[in-house]
LUMVEXSE-646416 format. One record per residue (C-alpha): residue number from 0; residue in three letters; x, y, z. Coordinates in steps of 0.001 Angstrom, whole numbers, always signed. Example, Ala and Ser with C-alpha at 12.3 -4.5 7.8 and 13.67 -1.06 7.14 Angstrom:
REM residues 2
+-----+-----+---------+---------+---------+
|   k |   r |       x |       y |       z |
+-----+-----+---------+---------+---------+
|   0 | ALA |  +12300 |   -4500 |   +7800 |
|   1 | SER |  +13670 |   -1060 |   +7140 |
+-----+-----+---------+---------+---------+
END
This chain:
REM residues 279
+-----+-----+---------+---------+---------+
|   k |   r |       x |       y |       z |
+-----+-----+---------+---------+---------+
|   0 | UNK |   +3432 |   -3256 |   -4862 |
|   1 | UNK |   +3517 |   -3581 |   -1108 |
|   2 | UNK |   +5963 |   -1501 |    +906 |
|   3 | UNK |   +7705 |   -3738 |   +3450 |
|   4 | UNK |   +9783 |   -2383 |   +6325 |
|   5 | UNK |  +12224 |   -4981 |   +7650 |
|   6 | UNK |  +13334 |   -4404 |  +11235 |
|   7 | UNK |  +16672 |   -5993 |  +12143 |
|   8 | UNK |  +17718 |   -6270 |   +8514 |
|   9 | UNK |  +21419 |   -6518 |   +9351 |
|  10 | UNK |  +21133 |   -9509 |  +11678 |
|  11 | UNK |  +21835 |  -13088 |  +10633 |
|  12 | UNK |  +18164 |  -13849 |   +9978 |
|  13 | UNK |  +17488 |  -10313 |   +8771 |
|  14 | UNK |  +20060 |  -10574 |   +5982 |
|  15 | UNK |  +18471 |  -13812 |   +4760 |
|  16 | UNK |  +15034 |  -12248 |   +4796 |
|  17 | UNK |  +16256 |   -9065 |   +3105 |
|  18 | UNK |  +17810 |  -11081 |    +298 |
|  19 | UNK |  +14621 |  -13080 |    -262 |
|  20 | UNK |  +12207 |  -10140 |     -75 |
|  21 | UNK |  +14388 |   -7989 |   -2318 |
|  22 | UNK |  +14221 |  -10629 |   -5039 |
|  23 | UNK |  +10404 |  -10703 |   -4895 |
|  24 | UNK |   +7836 |   -8175 |   -6067 |
|  25 | UNK |   +7940 |   -5942 |   -2984 |
|  26 | UNK |   +9369 |   -2512 |   -2235 |
|  27 | UNK |  +11774 |   -3275 |    +600 |
|  28 | UNK |  +12894 |    -729 |   +3200 |
|  29 | UNK |  +15568 |   -2328 |   +5437 |
|  30 | UNK |  +15980 |    -917 |   +8963 |
|  31 | UNK |  +19079 |   -1642 |  +11042 |
|  32 | UNK |  +20257 |    +397 |  +14042 |
|  33 | UNK |  +23796 |    -953 |  +14409 |
|  34 | UNK |  +26715 |     +61 |  +12207 |
|  35 | UNK |  +27944 |   -3537 |  +12091 |
|  36 | UNK |  +24534 |   -4695 |  +10886 |
|  37 | UNK |  +24330 |   -1949 |   +8281 |
|  38 | UNK |  +27753 |   -2956 |   +6963 |
|  39 | UNK |  +26825 |   -6649 |   +6919 |
|  40 | UNK |  +23619 |   -5939 |   +5020 |
|  41 | UNK |  +25457 |   -3857 |   +2423 |
|  42 | UNK |  +28242 |   -6397 |   +1965 |
|  43 | UNK |  +25985 |   -9439 |   +1698 |
|  44 | UNK |  +23003 |   -8032 |    -215 |
|  45 | UNK |  +24070 |   -4678 |   -1671 |
|  46 | UNK |  +21146 |   -3001 |    +118 |
|  47 | UNK |  +21309 |    +277 |   +2005 |
|  48 | UNK |  +19304 |    +890 |   +5146 |
|  49 | UNK |  +16415 |   +3359 |   +5242 |
|  50 | UNK |  +15621 |   +5802 |   +8040 |
|  51 | UNK |  +13226 |   +4121 |  +10449 |
|  52 | UNK |  +10686 |   +6955 |  +10532 |
|  53 | UNK |  +10398 |   +7006 |   +6748 |
|  54 | UNK |  +10241 |   +3236 |   +6370 |
|  55 | UNK |   +7665 |   +2724 |   +9111 |
|  56 | UNK |   +5344 |   +5564 |   +8136 |
|  57 | UNK |   +5193 |   +4274 |   +4539 |
|  58 | UNK |   +4987 |    +581 |   +5407 |
|  59 | UNK |   +2092 |   -1613 |   +4362 |
|  60 | UNK |   +3777 |   -4467 |   +6227 |
|  61 | UNK |   +6466 |   -4534 |   +8941 |
|  62 | UNK |   +8524 |   -7714 |   +9344 |
|  63 | UNK |  +10222 |   -8016 |  +12740 |
|  64 | UNK |  +13492 |   -9943 |  +12333 |
|  65 | UNK |  +14519 |   -9218 |  +15916 |
|  66 | UNK |  +15309 |  -11427 |  +18952 |
|  67 | UNK |  +12253 |  -13129 |  +20441 |
|  68 | UNK |  +12820 |  -11518 |  +23824 |
|  69 | UNK |  +12705 |   -8019 |  +22303 |
|  70 | UNK |   +9632 |   -8305 |  +20073 |
|  71 | UNK |   +7225 |   -6804 |  +22602 |
|  72 | UNK |   +9472 |   -3912 |  +23604 |
|  73 | UNK |  +10376 |   -3003 |  +20027 |
|  74 | UNK |   +6768 |   -3250 |  +18818 |
|  75 | UNK |   +5660 |    -799 |  +21503 |
|  76 | UNK |   +8320 |   +1602 |  +20250 |
|  77 | UNK |   +7062 |   +1899 |  +16670 |
|  78 | UNK |   +3408 |    +862 |  +16548 |
|  79 | UNK |   +2112 |   +4441 |  +16804 |
|  80 | UNK |   +4014 |   +5365 |  +13631 |
|  81 | UNK |   +2157 |   +2857 |  +11449 |
|  82 | UNK |    -675 |   +3854 |   +9173 |
|  83 | UNK |   -4105 |   +2380 |   +9756 |
|  84 | UNK |   -4471 |    -987 |   +8044 |
|  85 | UNK |    -769 |   -1858 |   +8174 |
|  86 | UNK |    +305 |   -5380 |   +9133 |
|  87 | UNK |   +3041 |   -6475 |  +11534 |
|  88 | UNK |   +4595 |   -9903 |  +11017 |
|  89 | UNK |   +6420 |  -11500 |  +13957 |
|  90 | UNK |   +8553 |  -14610 |  +13517 |
|  91 | UNK |   +7893 |  -16201 |  +16896 |
|  92 | UNK |   +4809 |  -16819 |  +19026 |
|  93 | UNK |   +6363 |  -16118 |  +22435 |
|  94 | UNK |   +5711 |  -12370 |  +22752 |
|  95 | UNK |   +2168 |  -12372 |  +21323 |
|  96 | UNK |   +1151 |  -15463 |  +23322 |
|  97 | UNK |   +2540 |  -13835 |  +26458 |
|  98 | UNK |    +327 |  -10810 |  +25720 |
|  99 | UNK |   +3237 |   -8448 |  +25131 |
| 100 | UNK |   +2199 |   -6925 |  +21803 |
| 101 | UNK |    +871 |   -3351 |  +21917 |
| 102 | UNK |   -2856 |   -2680 |  +21647 |
| 103 | UNK |   -3926 |   -1136 |  +18367 |
| 104 | UNK |   -7166 |   -2339 |  +16843 |
| 105 | UNK |   -6738 |    -885 |  +13355 |
| 106 | UNK |   -3652 |   -2887 |  +12351 |
| 107 | UNK |   -3012 |   -6571 |  +11673 |
| 108 | UNK |    -749 |   -8822 |  +13712 |
| 109 | UNK |    +441 |  -12037 |  +12068 |
| 110 | UNK |   +2796 |  -14756 |  +13325 |
| 111 | UNK |   +4794 |  -17189 |  +11208 |
| 112 | UNK |   +7562 |  -19666 |  +11981 |
| 113 | UNK |   +9544 |  -22228 |   +9980 |
| 114 | UNK |   +9181 |  -25975 |  +10537 |
| 115 | UNK |  +12753 |  -26475 |   +9194 |
| 116 | UNK |  +13516 |  -29199 |   +6631 |
| 117 | UNK |  +11768 |  -32521 |   +7288 |
| 118 | UNK |  +14239 |  -35056 |   +8670 |
| 119 | UNK |  +12728 |  -37996 |   +6779 |
| 120 | UNK |  +11995 |  -36412 |   +3396 |
| 121 | UNK |  +14314 |  -37126 |    +471 |
| 122 | UNK |  +16249 |  -34226 |   -1042 |
| 123 | UNK |  +17405 |  -33942 |   -4624 |
| 124 | UNK |  +20794 |  -32307 |   -4032 |
| 125 | UNK |  +23659 |  -32394 |   -1547 |
| 126 | UNK |  +23052 |  -28677 |    -882 |
| 127 | UNK |  +19469 |  -29397 |    +121 |
| 128 | UNK |  +20529 |  -32390 |   +2225 |
| 129 | UNK |  +22994 |  -30197 |   +4131 |
| 130 | UNK |  +20541 |  -27294 |   +4605 |
| 131 | UNK |  +19622 |  -28133 |   +8192 |
| 132 | UNK |  +18022 |  -24775 |   +9020 |
| 133 | UNK |  +16085 |  -24231 |   +5807 |
| 134 | UNK |  +15662 |  -21151 |   +3686 |
| 135 | UNK |  +18605 |  -21967 |   +1437 |
| 136 | UNK |  +18153 |  -25128 |    -643 |
| 137 | UNK |  +15870 |  -27514 |   +1227 |
| 138 | UNK |  +12077 |  -27123 |   +1071 |
| 139 | UNK |  +10408 |  -26718 |   +4441 |
| 140 | UNK |   +6961 |  -26300 |   +5931 |
| 141 | UNK |   +5848 |  -23160 |   +7733 |
| 142 | UNK |   +3123 |  -22380 |  +10266 |
| 143 | UNK |   +1082 |  -19161 |  +10178 |
| 144 | UNK |   -1481 |  -17491 |  +12443 |
| 145 | UNK |   -3614 |  -14395 |  +11992 |
| 146 | UNK |   -3476 |  -12925 |  +15501 |
| 147 | UNK |   -5784 |  -10027 |  +14696 |
| 148 | UNK |   -6955 |   -8242 |  +11581 |
| 149 | UNK |   -9228 |   -8815 |   +8582 |
| 150 | UNK |   -9278 |  -12216 |   +6917 |
| 151 | UNK |   -7970 |  -10759 |   +3643 |
| 152 | UNK |   -4660 |   -9982 |   +5367 |
| 153 | UNK |   -4004 |  -13664 |   +6058 |
| 154 | UNK |   -3170 |  -14409 |   +2409 |
| 155 | UNK |   -1101 |  -11232 |   +2054 |
| 156 | UNK |   +1012 |  -12110 |   +5079 |
| 157 | UNK |   +1209 |  -15817 |   +4228 |
| 158 | UNK |   +2590 |  -14951 |    +778 |
| 159 | UNK |   +5278 |  -12833 |   +2435 |
| 160 | UNK |   +6051 |  -15665 |   +4870 |
| 161 | UNK |   +6524 |  -18051 |   +1935 |
| 162 | UNK |   +9102 |  -15656 |    +474 |
| 163 | UNK |  +10829 |  -15187 |   +3839 |
| 164 | UNK |  +11318 |  -18927 |   +4341 |
| 165 | UNK |  +11639 |  -20026 |    +700 |
| 166 | UNK |  +11713 |  -22667 |    -583 |
| 167 | UNK |   +8450 |  -23599 |   +1173 |
| 168 | UNK |   +6815 |  -26967 |    +545 |
| 169 | UNK |   +3742 |  -26611 |   +2794 |
| 170 | UNK |   +2030 |  -23815 |   +4713 |
| 171 | UNK |    -123 |  -24748 |   +7710 |
| 172 | UNK |   -2736 |  -22372 |   +9101 |
| 173 | UNK |   -2735 |  -22495 |  +12896 |
| 174 | UNK |   -3938 |  -20445 |  +15826 |
| 175 | UNK |   -1451 |  -18467 |  +17906 |
| 176 | UNK |   -1974 |  -20987 |  +20704 |
| 177 | UNK |   -1171 |  -23814 |  +18249 |
| 178 | UNK |   +2168 |  -22211 |  +17385 |
| 179 | UNK |   +3004 |  -21695 |  +21076 |
| 180 | UNK |   +2274 |  -25394 |  +21667 |
| 181 | UNK |   +4585 |  -26264 |  +18770 |
| 182 | UNK |   +7316 |  -23940 |  +20061 |
| 183 | UNK |   +8480 |  -23925 |  +22762 |
| 184 | UNK |   +6525 |  -26927 |  +24121 |
| 185 | UNK |   +6863 |  -29556 |  +21383 |
| 186 | UNK |  +10022 |  -28530 |  +19531 |
| 187 | UNK |  +12170 |  -27142 |  +22354 |
| 188 | UNK |  +10891 |  -28351 |  +25728 |
| 189 | UNK |  +10532 |  -31870 |  +24311 |
| 190 | UNK |  +12365 |  -32088 |  +20965 |
| 191 | UNK |  +15549 |  -30225 |  +21863 |
| 192 | UNK |  +15665 |  -31780 |  +25334 |
| 193 | UNK |  +15358 |  -35283 |  +23907 |
| 194 | UNK |  +17993 |  -34485 |  +21282 |
| 195 | UNK |  +20418 |  -33473 |  +24030 |
| 196 | UNK |  +19444 |  -36557 |  +26077 |
| 197 | UNK |  +20257 |  -38710 |  +23050 |
| 198 | UNK |  +23648 |  -37021 |  +22781 |
| 199 | UNK |  +24313 |  -37542 |  +26494 |
| 200 | UNK |  +23332 |  -41209 |  +26227 |
| 201 | UNK |  +25579 |  -41639 |  +23200 |
| 202 | UNK |  +28488 |  -40019 |  +25062 |
| 203 | UNK |  +27863 |  -42431 |  +27942 |
| 204 | UNK |  +28076 |  -45389 |  +25549 |
| 205 | UNK |  +31346 |  -43987 |  +24191 |
| 206 | UNK |  +32703 |  -43624 |  +27737 |
| 207 | UNK |  +31989 |  -47355 |  +28215 |
| 208 | UNK |  +34340 |  -48229 |  +25371 |
| 209 | UNK |  +32118 |  -48074 |  +22262 |
| 210 | UNK |  +34079 |  -46441 |  +19405 |
| 211 | UNK |  +32746 |  -42900 |  +18834 |
| 212 | UNK |  +32173 |  -43338 |  +15096 |
| 213 | UNK |  +30343 |  -46617 |  +15696 |
| 214 | UNK |  +28115 |  -45049 |  +18369 |
| 215 | UNK |  +27199 |  -42118 |  +16110 |
| 216 | UNK |  +26479 |  -44350 |  +13116 |
| 217 | UNK |  +24432 |  -46707 |  +15262 |
| 218 | UNK |  +22181 |  -44192 |  +17017 |
| 219 | UNK |  +21648 |  -41899 |  +14019 |
| 220 | UNK |  +20924 |  -44864 |  +11766 |
| 221 | UNK |  +18510 |  -46411 |  +14241 |
| 222 | UNK |  +16766 |  -43083 |  +14768 |
| 223 | UNK |  +15891 |  -42879 |  +11085 |
| 224 | UNK |  +13984 |  -46141 |  +11067 |
| 225 | UNK |  +12583 |  -45675 |  +14589 |
| 226 | UNK |  +11182 |  -42239 |  +13758 |
| 227 | UNK |   +9778 |  -43532 |  +10464 |
| 228 | UNK |   +7967 |  -46341 |  +12297 |
| 229 | UNK |   +6756 |  -44116 |  +15151 |
| 230 | UNK |   +5310 |  -41484 |  +12785 |
| 231 | UNK |   +3797 |  -43958 |  +10315 |
| 232 | UNK |   +6071 |  -42918 |   +7449 |
| 233 | UNK |   +7325 |  -46508 |   +7111 |
| 234 | UNK |   +3976 |  -48342 |   +7465 |
| 235 | UNK |   +5390 |  -51774 |   +6732 |
| 236 | UNK |   +7976 |  -51303 |   +9473 |
| 237 | UNK |   +7456 |  -52735 |  +12947 |
| 238 | UNK |   +9341 |  -52523 |  +16219 |
| 239 | UNK |  +10716 |  -55917 |  +17158 |
| 240 | UNK |   +9396 |  -57735 |  +20228 |
| 241 | UNK |  +12652 |  -56915 |  +21974 |
| 242 | UNK |  +12333 |  -53231 |  +21106 |
| 243 | UNK |   +8732 |  -53132 |  +22330 |
| 244 | UNK |   +9802 |  -54715 |  +25607 |
| 245 | UNK |  +12634 |  -52199 |  +25990 |
| 246 | UNK |  +10245 |  -49299 |  +25298 |
| 247 | UNK |   +7770 |  -50590 |  +27880 |
| 248 | UNK |  +10436 |  -51090 |  +30552 |
| 249 | UNK |  +12108 |  -47722 |  +29859 |
| 250 | UNK |   +8984 |  -45562 |  +30125 |
| 251 | UNK |   +8887 |  -45581 |  +33922 |
| 252 | UNK |  +12660 |  -45122 |  +34202 |
| 253 | UNK |  +13119 |  -42274 |  +31723 |
| 254 | UNK |   +9837 |  -40345 |  +32068 |
| 255 | UNK |   +7654 |  -39128 |  +34880 |
| 256 | UNK |   +4133 |  -40612 |  +34606 |
| 257 | UNK |   +2502 |  -37207 |  +33969 |
| 258 | UNK |   +5213 |  -35642 |  +31801 |
| 259 | UNK |   +2859 |  -34922 |  +28883 |
| 260 | UNK |    +335 |  -33183 |  +31130 |
| 261 | UNK |   +3063 |  -31050 |  +32666 |
| 262 | UNK |   +4712 |  -30002 |  +29406 |
| 263 | UNK |   +1530 |  -29265 |  +27459 |
| 264 | UNK |    -364 |  -27511 |  +30239 |
| 265 | UNK |   -1265 |  -24121 |  +28726 |
| 266 | UNK |    -360 |  -22327 |  +31949 |
| 267 | UNK |   +3081 |  -23948 |  +31800 |
| 268 | UNK |   +3470 |  -22891 |  +28160 |
| 269 | UNK |   +2439 |  -19325 |  +29049 |
| 270 | UNK |   +5033 |  -19346 |  +31851 |
| 271 | UNK |   +7672 |  -20643 |  +29440 |
| 272 | UNK |   +7062 |  -17975 |  +26791 |
| 273 | UNK |   +6975 |  -15259 |  +29455 |
| 274 | UNK |  +10388 |  -16447 |  +30716 |
| 275 | UNK |  +11715 |  -16396 |  +27148 |
| 276 | UNK |  +10516 |  -12819 |  +26667 |
| 277 | UNK |  +12029 |  -11822 |  +30011 |
| 278 | UNK |  +15379 |  -13147 |  +28827 |
+-----+-----+---------+---------+---------+
END
């Protein structure tokens, strides 16, 4: 069985990961530096932390459940303690894409990240429907990238990623650059920004006298069918002539003409991930 050292095991994400890995066929060594985190881990999973030196020197795989901005710094602090052939799994592309991982040619670096539950897929239970983050009841996709290391390590690390984010419906193999394009560019720079713009627009409608409950029902209901049409999930659906006219007129008002080029420029993405890592 593989020995897995879990860094940040007492954090919010770390506790979830610890619970999932402990229920699988791995030998788990949780590492947590804070007393509060150690207590949380014990109370929520029954697991005790292991001394970092022991856990890291024995580890076949290290999972870094630590803040994105600290991945590079923390990795530099322990990489020399790993045995040759060990693998390090990071849960975000920012630090590796920014070039902040330490140099060590005889170990594997692997990146994985959740897609979160699909907004337009049906769920069988209320618990799954209300699992917005994933990793509890709703199946979700994940993305994975082998940053460096032998090809055989991809499957080993992907299997661990599937346990970390379980239940997993689909696993997509990507490059590190692909994952950086997906986050922050697609999901945060665009997705989160548009989500907040939708909220601001809805609040404006409410300020103009539209009842709040009506505004929320209206926009969230329309988004379901509009997203299904836009992404081809509802192939028989069509935007009305009025909607198409509104879309055409709004483009020049809401968006700069070259917004896609600006957001998805690789230099801009590199700048964004570097800023994230700098805090």
